[in-house]
N, CA, C and O atoms as CSV, one atom per row, in Angstrom:
chain,resi,resn,atom,element,x,y,z
A,1,UNK,N,N,10.597,-15.985,-3.140
A,1,UNK,CA,C,9.806,-17.196,-3.908
A,1,UNK,C,C,10.706,-18.193,-3.740
A,1,UNK,O,O,11.895,-18.081,-3.442
A,2,UNK,N,N,9.992,-19.310,-3.976
A,2,UNK,CA,C,10.295,-20.893,-3.719
A,2,UNK,C,C,10.915,-20.959,-4.859
A,2,UNK,O,O,10.417,-20.250,-5.733
A,3,UNK,N,N,11.940,-21.640,-5.188
A,3,UNK,CA,C,12.291,-22.271,-6.169
A,3,UNK,C,C,11.568,-23.538,-6.633
A,3,UNK,O,O,11.707,-24.404,-5.769
A,4,UNK,N,N,10.964,-23.900,-7.505
A,4,UNK,CA,C,10.064,-25.086,-8.071
A,4,UNK,C,C,10.877,-26.351,-8.537
A,4,UNK,O,O,10.438,-27.474,-8.782
A,5,UNK,N,N,12.300,-25.841,-8.604
A,5,UNK,CA,C,12.915,-27.024,-9.313
A,5,UNK,C,C,12.927,-27.323,-10.639
A,5,UNK,O,O,11.993,-26.839,-11.278
A,6,UNK,N,N,13.742,-28.004,-11.257
A,6,UNK,CA,C,13.702,-27.741,-13.082
A,6,UNK,C,C,12.521,-28.672,-13.424
A,6,UNK,O,O,12.139,-28.757,-14.591
A,7,UNK,N,N,11.823,-29.506,-12.241
A,7,UNK,CA,C,10.543,-30.201,-13.144
A,7,UNK,C,C,9.366,-29.220,-13.166
A,7,UNK,O,O,8.317,-29.554,-13.717
A,8,UNK,N,N,9.502,-28.027,-12.587
A,8,UNK,CA,C,8.048,-27.151,-12.674
A,8,UNK,C,C,8.131,-26.616,-14.343
A,8,UNK,O,O,9.157,-26.212,-14.891
A,9,UNK,N,N,6.922,-26.718,-14.904
A,9,UNK,CA,C,6.816,-26.280,-15.926
A,9,UNK,C,C,6.507,-24.715,-16.154
A,9,UNK,O,O,5.842,-24.276,-15.216
A,10,UNK,N,N,6.788,-23.795,-17.091
A,10,UNK,CA,C,6.822,-22.392,-17.189
A,10,UNK,C,C,5.484,-22.142,-16.810
A,10,UNK,O,O,5.479,-21.175,-16.049
A,11,UNK,N,N,4.115,-22.676,-17.044
A,11,UNK,CA,C,2.925,-22.214,-16.456
A,11,UNK,C,C,3.181,-22.196,-14.655
A,11,UNK,O,O,2.933,-21.209,-13.963
A,12,UNK,N,N,3.481,-22.921,-14.361
A,12,UNK,CA,C,3.444,-23.007,-12.722
A,12,UNK,C,C,4.490,-21.939,-12.215
A,12,UNK,O,O,4.330,-21.558,-11.056
A,13,UNK,N,N,5.295,-21.531,-12.766
A,13,UNK,CA,C,6.342,-20.468,-12.320
A,13,UNK,C,C,5.634,-19.344,-12.755
A,13,UNK,O,O,5.389,-18.518,-11.875
A,14,UNK,N,N,5.076,-18.994,-14.370
A,14,UNK,CA,C,4.325,-17.836,-14.007
A,14,UNK,C,C,3.183,-17.551,-13.152
A,14,UNK,O,O,2.979,-16.387,-12.810
A,15,UNK,N,N,2.325,-18.605,-12.725
A,15,UNK,CA,C,1.536,-18.360,-11.953
A,15,UNK,C,C,2.272,-18.310,-10.451
A,15,UNK,O,O,1.586,-17.663,-9.660
A,16,UNK,N,N,2.979,-18.613,-10.119
A,16,UNK,CA,C,3.840,-18.023,-8.599
A,16,UNK,C,C,4.091,-16.941,-8.773
A,16,UNK,O,O,3.866,-16.224,-7.798
A,17,UNK,N,N,4.633,-16.280,-9.959
A,17,UNK,CA,C,5.173,-14.609,-10.124
A,17,UNK,C,C,3.929,-13.612,-10.205
A,17,UNK,O,O,3.870,-12.438,-9.837
A,18,UNK,N,N,2.868,-14.486,-10.843
A,18,UNK,CA,C,1.577,-13.071,-10.626
A,18,UNK,C,C,0.896,-13.074,-9.094
A,18,UNK,O,O,0.296,-12.100,-8.638
A,19,UNK,N,N,1.089,-14.316,-8.391
A,19,UNK,CA,C,0.586,-14.614,-6.821
A,19,UNK,C,C,1.238,-13.512,-6.402
A,19,UNK,O,O,0.586,-12.585,-5.922
A,20,UNK,N,N,2.786,-13.431,-6.529
A,20,UNK,CA,C,3.884,-12.630,-5.442
A,20,UNK,C,C,3.582,-11.199,-6.039
A,20,UNK,O,O,3.562,-10.265,-5.238
A,21,UNK,N,N,3.296,-10.893,-7.651
A,21,UNK,CA,C,3.012,-9.703,-7.720
A,21,UNK,C,C,1.538,-9.001,-7.127
A,21,UNK,O,O,1.344,-7.854,-6.725
A,22,UNK,N,N,0.732,-9.988,-7.224
A,22,UNK,CA,C,-0.605,-9.452,-6.441
A,22,UNK,C,C,-0.492,-9.143,-4.937
A,22,UNK,O,O,-1.189,-8.228,-4.498
A,23,UNK,N,N,0.376,-9.867,-4.053
A,23,UNK,CA,C,0.616,-9.744,-2.870
A,23,UNK,C,C,1.644,-8.423,-2.762
A,23,UNK,O,O,1.456,-7.602,-1.864
A,24,UNK,N,N,2.412,-8.309,-3.434
A,24,UNK,CA,C,3.210,-7.119,-3.568
A,24,UNK,C,C,2.140,-5.583,-3.841
A,24,UNK,O,O,2.166,-4.595,-3.108
A,25,UNK,N,N,1.351,-5.736,-4.951
A,25,UNK,CA,C,0.415,-4.801,-5.348
A,25,UNK,C,C,-0.850,-4.709,-3.899
A,25,UNK,O,O,-1.308,-3.620,-3.552
A,26,UNK,N,N,-1.084,-5.474,-3.501
A,26,UNK,CA,C,-2.172,-5.343,-2.279
A,26,UNK,C,C,-1.308,-4.649,-1.473
A,26,UNK,O,O,-1.651,-3.501,-1.189
A,27,UNK,N,N,-0.234,-5.076,-1.018
A,27,UNK,CA,C,0.742,-4.156,-0.073
A,27,UNK,C,C,0.929,-2.697,-0.702
A,27,UNK,O,O,1.050,-1.701,0.011
A,28,UNK,N,N,0.937,-2.673,-1.555
A,28,UNK,CA,C,1.330,-1.062,-1.898
A,28,UNK,C,C,-0.040,-0.439,-1.769
A,28,UNK,O,O,-0.051,0.618,-1.139
A,29,UNK,N,N,-1.096,-0.835,-2.194
A,29,UNK,CA,C,-2.241,-0.301,-2.134
A,29,UNK,C,C,-2.684,0.330,-0.578
A,29,UNK,O,O,-3.082,1.440,-0.227
A,30,UNK,N,N,-2.383,-1.067,0.230
A,30,UNK,CA,C,-2.711,-0.534,1.934
A,30,UNK,C,C,-1.655,0.467,2.401
A,30,UNK,O,O,-2.002,1.227,3.305
A,31,UNK,N,N,-0.487,0.570,1.942
A,31,UNK,CA,C,0.480,1.750,2.346
A,31,UNK,C,C,0.044,3.051,1.621
A,31,UNK,O,O,0.176,4.115,2.225
A,32,UNK,N,N,-0.294,3.041,0.787
A,32,UNK,CA,C,-0.732,4.177,0.025
A,32,UNK,C,C,-2.360,4.666,0.547
A,32,UNK,O,O,-2.739,5.803,0.265
A,33,UNK,N,N,-3.180,3.812,1.242
A,33,UNK,CA,C,-3.935,4.143,1.984
A,33,UNK,C,C,-3.721,4.741,3.526
A,33,UNK,O,O,-4.355,5.666,4.033
A,34,UNK,N,N,-2.739,4.022,4.080
A,34,UNK,CA,C,-2.244,4.540,5.306
A,34,UNK,C,C,-1.683,5.922,5.213
A,34,UNK,O,O,-2.043,6.724,6.075
A,35,UNK,N,N,-0.894,6.289,4.333
A,35,UNK,CA,C,-0.474,7.435,3.728
A,35,UNK,C,C,-1.241,8.243,3.952
A,35,UNK,O,O,-1.160,9.077,4.854
A,36,UNK,N,N,-2.311,8.093,2.976
A,36,UNK,CA,C,-3.540,8.914,2.615
A,36,UNK,C,C,-4.059,9.450,4.167
A,36,UNK,O,O,-4.205,10.620,4.521
A,37,UNK,N,N,-4.247,8.423,4.827
A,37,UNK,CA,C,-5.271,8.850,6.067
A,37,UNK,C,C,-4.362,9.437,6.696
A,37,UNK,O,O,-4.887,10.220,7.488
A,38,UNK,N,N,-2.892,9.472,6.772
A,38,UNK,CA,C,-2.332,10.266,7.775
A,38,UNK,C,C,-2.215,11.651,7.027
A,38,UNK,O,O,-1.983,12.591,7.788
A,39,UNK,N,N,-2.310,11.914,5.908
A,39,UNK,CA,C,-2.385,13.478,5.325
A,39,UNK,C,C,-3.413,13.885,5.901
A,39,UNK,O,O,-3.307,14.794,6.724
A,40,UNK,N,N,-4.798,13.250,5.578
A,40,UNK,CA,C,-6.061,13.520,6.172
A,40,UNK,C,C,-6.329,14.415,7.476
A,40,UNK,O,O,-6.921,15.486,7.611
A,41,UNK,N,N,-5.653,13.548,8.411
A,41,UNK,CA,C,-5.695,13.874,9.553
A,41,UNK,C,C,-4.574,15.017,9.901
A,41,UNK,O,O,-5.056,15.988,10.485
A,42,UNK,N,N,-3.373,15.069,9.686
A,42,UNK,CA,C,-2.419,16.382,9.201
A,42,UNK,C,C,-3.388,17.464,8.753
A,42,UNK,O,O,-3.793,18.286,9.575
A,43,UNK,N,N,-3.751,17.495,7.564
A,43,UNK,CA,C,-4.808,18.605,7.079
A,43,UNK,C,C,-5.747,18.882,8.384
A,43,UNK,O,O,-5.553,19.902,9.045
A,44,UNK,N,N,-6.613,18.094,8.686
A,44,UNK,CA,C,-7.677,18.030,9.335
A,44,UNK,C,C,-6.729,19.198,10.529
A,44,UNK,O,O,-6.908,20.415,10.580
A,45,UNK,N,N,-5.870,18.504,11.273
A,45,UNK,CA,C,-5.357,19.529,12.375
A,45,UNK,C,C,-4.844,21.153,12.018
A,45,UNK,O,O,-4.948,22.228,12.609
A,46,UNK,N,N,-4.276,20.731,10.803
A,46,UNK,CA,C,-3.821,22.325,10.463
A,46,UNK,C,C,-5.241,23.478,10.469
A,46,UNK,O,O,-5.346,24.618,10.921
A,47,UNK,N,N,-6.132,22.654,9.809
A,47,UNK,CA,C,-7.260,23.106,9.597
A,47,UNK,C,C,-8.166,23.824,10.733
A,47,UNK,O,O,-8.768,24.894,10.637
A,48,UNK,N,N,-8.090,22.844,11.948
A,48,UNK,CA,C,-8.686,23.483,13.327
A,48,UNK,C,C,-7.684,24.327,14.080
A,48,UNK,O,O,-8.106,24.885,15.093
A,49,UNK,N,N,-6.468,24.499,13.752
A,49,UNK,CA,C,-5.443,25.022,14.087
A,49,UNK,C,C,-5.788,26.646,13.623
A,49,UNK,O,O,-5.940,27.598,14.389
A,50,UNK,N,N,-5.842,26.652,12.513
A,50,UNK,CA,C,-6.017,27.796,11.747
A,50,UNK,C,C,-7.180,28.692,12.181
A,50,UNK,O,O,-7.154,29.898,12.425
A,51,UNK,N,N,-8.431,27.643,12.234
A,51,UNK,CA,C,-9.837,27.985,12.862
A,51,UNK,C,C,-9.226,28.702,13.952
A,51,UNK,O,O,-9.235,29.932,14.001
A,52,UNK,N,N,-8.625,27.874,14.942
A,52,UNK,CA,C,-8.558,28.424,16.345
A,52,UNK,C,C,-7.982,29.522,16.714
A,52,UNK,O,O,-8.362,30.121,17.720
A,53,UNK,N,N,-6.926,29.971,15.914
A,53,UNK,CA,C,-6.292,30.838,15.869
A,53,UNK,C,C,-7.267,32.096,15.361
A,53,UNK,O,O,-7.580,33.013,16.121
A,54,UNK,N,N,-7.669,32.018,14.083
A,54,UNK,CA,C,-8.677,32.919,13.833
A,54,UNK,C,C,-10.051,33.168,14.641
A,54,UNK,O,O,-10.975,33.793,14.121
A,55,UNK,N,N,-10.131,32.626,15.976
A,55,UNK,CA,C,-11.044,33.166,16.533
A,55,UNK,C,C,-10.624,33.847,17.621
A,55,UNK,O,O,-11.405,34.456,18.352
A,56,UNK,N,N,-9.282,33.789,17.817
A,56,UNK,CA,C,-8.446,34.729,19.112
A,56,UNK,C,C,-9.074,36.180,19.222
A,56,UNK,O,O,-8.641,36.979,20.051
């Protein structure tokens, strides 16, 4: 985060902190979506393997 200097008021600092937190939380949400997609693919793969073994 950039320093605003001594002449920046508290409202400006709070706004920059809020924006940084918004970006951080957006990144975490996207990361969780990717993890969820990976888990779904893994579960589907195991399910298909189990069904294939059952047909033998």
